[in-house]
Every structure is written in structure tokens, then in C-alpha cells.
C-alpha positions as CSV (number, residue, x, y, z in Angstrom):
1,M,7.2,31.8,41.5
2,R,10.8,33.1,40.5
3,A,12.1,29.5,40.9
4,V,9.4,28.1,38.7
5,F,10.1,30.9,36.0
6,F,13.8,30.2,35.8
7,A,13.0,26.5,35.7
8,A,10.8,27.0,32.7
9,L,13.5,29.2,31.1
10,A,16.1,26.5,31.5
11,A,13.7,23.9,30.1
12,L,13.1,26.1,26.9
13,A,16.8,26.6,26.5
14,L,17.4,22.9,26.7
15,T,14.6,21.9,24.2
16,P,16.6,22.5,21.1
17,H,19.6,20.5,22.3
18,L,17.2,17.6,23.3
19,L,15.5,17.7,19.8
20,A,19.0,17.6,18.2
21,Q,20.0,14.7,20.2
22,Q,16.8,12.8,19.6
23,A,17.2,13.3,15.7
24,S,20.9,12.1,15.9
25,T,19.9,8.9,17.6
26,A,16.8,8.2,15.5
27,A,16.7,5.0,13.5
28,P,18.0,5.5,10.0
29,P,15.3,5.4,7.4
30,D,14.5,2.0,5.6
31,P,16.6,1.0,2.7
32,T,14.8,1.1,-0.7
33,V,15.3,-0.3,-4.1
34,T,13.5,1.5,-6.9
35,I,13.1,0.5,-10.4
36,N,12.0,3.1,-12.9
37,F,10.8,1.7,-16.5
38,S,10.3,3.6,-19.6
39,N,9.2,2.5,-23.2
40,P,6.9,4.9,-25.2
41,G,5.8,2.0,-27.4
42,L,4.2,0.2,-24.4
43,S,1.3,0.9,-22.1
44,P,2.0,1.8,-19.5
45,S,4.7,3.9,-21.0
46,Q,6.5,4.6,-17.7
47,W,6.2,3.3,-14.2
48,T,8.1,3.3,-11.0
49,L,8.0,0.8,-8.1
50,T,9.7,1.5,-4.8
51,L,10.3,-1.6,-2.5
52,H,11.3,-2.0,1.2
53,P,12.9,-5.0,2.7
54,D,9.6,-6.3,4.3
55,G,7.8,-6.3,0.9
56,R,6.0,-2.9,1.3
57,G,6.1,-1.0,-1.9
58,H,4.6,1.9,-3.8
59,F,3.6,1.5,-7.6
60,R,3.1,4.5,-9.9
61,S,2.5,4.2,-13.7
62,V,1.6,6.6,-16.6
63,M,0.0,4.8,-19.3
64,G,1.1,7.2,-22.2
65,T,-0.1,7.4,-25.7
66,A,0.2,3.7,-26.8
67,S,-3.2,2.1,-26.7
68,D,-3.6,-1.1,-24.5
69,A,-7.0,-1.8,-26.0
70,D,-7.2,-4.9,-28.1
71,A,-10.3,-3.7,-29.7
72,P,-12.2,-0.7,-30.3
73,G,-14.4,0.3,-27.3
74,E,-12.4,-1.6,-24.8
75,M,-11.8,-0.1,-21.6
76,R,-8.4,1.8,-21.2
77,T,-6.6,1.2,-18.1
78,P,-6.0,4.5,-16.0
79,D,-2.7,5.7,-14.4
80,V,-1.9,3.9,-11.2
81,D,-0.7,5.3,-8.0
82,R,-1.0,3.0,-5.0
83,D,0.7,1.2,-2.1
84,V,1.2,-2.6,-2.8
85,Q,2.4,-5.5,-0.6
86,L,4.9,-8.0,-2.2
87,S,6.2,-11.0,-0.5
88,S,9.2,-10.7,1.9
89,K,10.9,-13.4,0.1
90,F,10.8,-11.6,-3.1
91,A,12.0,-8.5,-1.4
92,M,14.9,-10.1,0.4
93,N,16.2,-11.5,-3.0
94,V,15.9,-7.9,-4.5
95,F,18.1,-6.6,-1.7
96,H,20.7,-9.4,-1.7
97,I,21.2,-8.7,-5.5
98,A,21.5,-5.1,-4.7
99,A,24.2,-5.8,-2.1
100,R,26.1,-8.4,-4.3
101,H,26.3,-5.6,-7.0
102,N,27.7,-2.8,-4.9
103,W,24.2,-1.2,-4.5
104,F,24.1,-0.9,-8.3
105,N,27.2,1.2,-8.5
106,E,28.4,-0.7,-11.6
107,P,27.7,-0.6,-15.3
108,C,24.9,-3.0,-16.1
109,E,24.1,-2.1,-19.8
110,S,25.5,-4.6,-22.2
111,H,25.6,-2.4,-25.4
112,M,24.7,-5.3,-27.4
113,K,22.6,-5.0,-30.5
114,V,19.4,-6.3,-29.2
115,A,15.8,-5.3,-29.7
116,F,14.8,-2.4,-27.4
117,Q,13.0,-3.8,-24.4
118,G,12.7,-0.5,-22.4
119,W,15.0,1.4,-20.3
120,K,15.1,0.1,-16.6
121,T,17.0,2.1,-13.9
122,L,17.8,0.2,-10.7
123,S,18.3,2.4,-7.7
124,Y,19.4,1.5,-4.0
125,S,19.4,3.9,-1.2
126,G,20.1,3.0,2.5
127,P,22.6,2.5,5.2
128,G,25.0,0.7,2.8
129,G,25.2,3.7,0.5
130,K,23.4,4.6,-2.7
131,G,23.8,3.8,-6.4
132,S,22.0,3.3,-9.6
133,C,22.5,1.7,-13.2
134,R,20.5,2.0,-16.2
135,F,20.0,-0.8,-18.9
136,N,18.0,-1.9,-21.8
137,Y,19.6,-5.5,-21.8
138,S,22.3,-6.5,-19.3
139,R,24.8,-9.5,-19.6
140,D,24.7,-9.9,-15.9
141,K,22.1,-12.8,-15.3
142,D,21.2,-11.4,-11.9
143,I,20.4,-7.7,-13.2
144,Q,18.7,-9.1,-16.3
145,A,16.5,-11.4,-14.2
146,L,15.8,-8.7,-11.5
147,G,14.6,-6.4,-14.5
148,D,12.3,-9.2,-15.9
149,S,10.9,-9.9,-12.4
150,F,10.0,-6.4,-11.9
151,L,8.4,-6.2,-15.2
152,A,6.3,-9.2,-14.4
153,V,5.2,-7.6,-11.1
154,S,4.2,-4.4,-12.9
155,D,2.0,-6.5,-15.2
156,T,0.4,-8.1,-12.2
157,I,-0.4,-4.7,-10.7
158,V,-1.8,-3.2,-13.7
159,E,-3.9,-6.5,-14.4
160,G,-5.2,-6.2,-10.9
161,V,-6.5,-2.6,-11.8
162,R,-8.1,-3.9,-15.0
163,L,-9.9,-6.7,-13.0
164,E,-11.2,-3.8,-10.6
165,M,-12.6,-1.9,-13.4
166,L,-14.3,-4.9,-15.2
167,L,-16.0,-5.9,-11.9
168,Q,-17.4,-2.3,-11.6
169,H,-18.2,-1.7,-15.3
170,D,-18.2,-4.9,-17.3
171,P,-18.5,-8.2,-15.1
172,L,-18.9,-10.3,-18.3
173,G,-15.5,-9.3,-19.5
174,L,-13.9,-10.8,-16.2
175,D,-13.9,-14.3,-17.7
176,K,-11.4,-13.6,-20.5
177,E,-9.3,-11.1,-18.4
178,I,-8.8,-13.6,-15.6
179,E,-8.1,-16.5,-18.1
180,S,-5.2,-14.4,-19.5
181,L,-4.0,-13.6,-16.1
182,A,-3.9,-17.3,-15.1
183,A,-1.9,-18.0,-18.2
184,A,0.5,-15.3,-17.6
185,A,1.0,-16.4,-13.9
186,Q,1.6,-20.1,-15.1
187,D,4.4,-19.0,-17.4
188,G,6.0,-16.3,-15.4
189,R,4.8,-13.3,-17.2
190,A,2.8,-12.3,-14.0
191,Q,4.5,-12.6,-10.6
192,Q,3.8,-11.7,-7.0
193,L,0.0,-12.1,-7.2
194,C,0.0,-11.3,-3.5
195,A,0.1,-7.6,-4.9
196,I,-3.5,-8.0,-6.1
197,K,-4.8,-10.2,-3.4
198,G,-7.6,-7.9,-2.6
199,I,-9.4,-7.9,-6.0
200,L,-8.8,-11.7,-6.2
201,E,-10.6,-12.2,-2.8
202,R,-13.5,-10.0,-3.9
203,L,-13.9,-12.1,-7.2
204,A,-13.5,-15.3,-5.5
205,G,-16.3,-14.5,-3.0
206,D,-18.7,-12.6,-5.3
207,D,-21.8,-14.5,-6.4
208,G,-22.6,-12.1,-9.0
209,V,-19.8,-13.1,-11.2
210,M,-19.4,-16.3,-13.3
211,E,-18.5,-19.4,-11.6
212,M,-15.4,-19.8,-13.7
213,V,-14.2,-16.4,-12.7
214,R,-14.5,-17.3,-9.1
215,K,-12.9,-20.7,-9.5
216,R,-9.9,-19.0,-11.4
217,A,-9.7,-16.3,-8.6
218,R,-9.5,-19.0,-6.0
219,L,-6.7,-20.9,-7.7
220,L,-4.7,-17.6,-8.3
221,L,-5.1,-16.9,-4.6
222,A,-3.8,-20.3,-3.7
223,R,-0.7,-19.6,-6.0
224,A,-0.3,-16.2,-4.3
225,E,0.0,-17.9,-1.0
226,T,3.0,-20.0,-2.2
């Protein structure tokens, strides 16, 4: 019994050491790129998208005081807080740009006299280090294009939320909304339709909505796959 007792004491004494050793050898956390956007004149007025290299992400938005309704009585989009899945190709491009630009440890604001488009703060955190830069408009084509792409992704996610609301509360309003989304996807104002694949699949297979809505949803799903 004494041997068992002392063996137990020895195991307890070693436990903190083993835990510390395991912690030191644990895999480093996934690198992330985060963009934070703010413009009080828009709705949403502030949003944040955090992205991992495999396309996993999380989107959080605050609609603010600016109205996003085109007409009195139109449904107002709520704040959004949800996980999203973007394509790995899109995510890889984002992280390549971060690496080429020293993990955003460099000035990216042009200080040119251009119209206010909203403040974009790009941040990286990961094995390579960490950094961030803030800009309204950047002379660097990579940085400006990255900001524009994230804006288009944000619009896609918010549009997906609006489609969900309309399906539940106003199915007749889906036709106009999905037509607008299709036009935005065509000209690049909406990107990464895979982020709203769930609602598009629901619309494509819902016999309770207009045939044109189902047709456009199927076309958008096909675009999301590519």
C-alpha cells in the first residue's frame, strides 16, 4: 500500500510538468486575417470579418443608424453574428497578400483627396508575426483590391440574411431581392456566394416560392461552385 501511495504522489508531482510540456509542444493557433470596416453613413455601419486559411470565418455586423430601407415599411436587416465558409482559393489569396505586404506592417493609406469610402483596418496574426494597417483609399493595388473584395463579401453575407428574413416573413419580396443579388454577383459587387449557400439551397428547392426565385437561386448556386 505504501508503494502505491508514493507512486500516486510521484504522479501528482509530475502532472504540472507534463501539462507544461504538452502546452509547449502544442500546435500554434491558426493564422488569421481580420478586416474591420466602419462608415456611419452606411448600413451596416460597422462590421468585422475574421478569416482562416481554409476559408473558415466569422462575420459580425452592426447596422447603425443609417436606414437600409428603400421604402417605408420595408424590413430592416438586423445585426449579424455568425460563422461563414468562404472558398479556400479566396482565403489563400488573402494570406498571400498579407505575406507580400509584411503582414500589413506598412502604411496603406494614400492620404489622397478622394471621397470617403469607409475606414478599413486589415490585421494579421499568426506564426509569421502580426501587424495591421488602416486606410480609406490605398495607392497599392493589392490592398485596395483586397478591401473592395471584403466589402463585396460583406454585402453577400448581409444579402443572405435579407433573403432568410424575406423567406420567413415576405416570400413575395424574394423576387426583387434575388434579382438584385444576381445583378451584383454578375458585376462583382457580391462575391463569395458560397457564404450564403444554405439559403440559396433552401430557395432553390422550395416549391412555395416563385419559380423565377428558384431559378435564380439555382443559377447563383452554380456560380458559387465556381
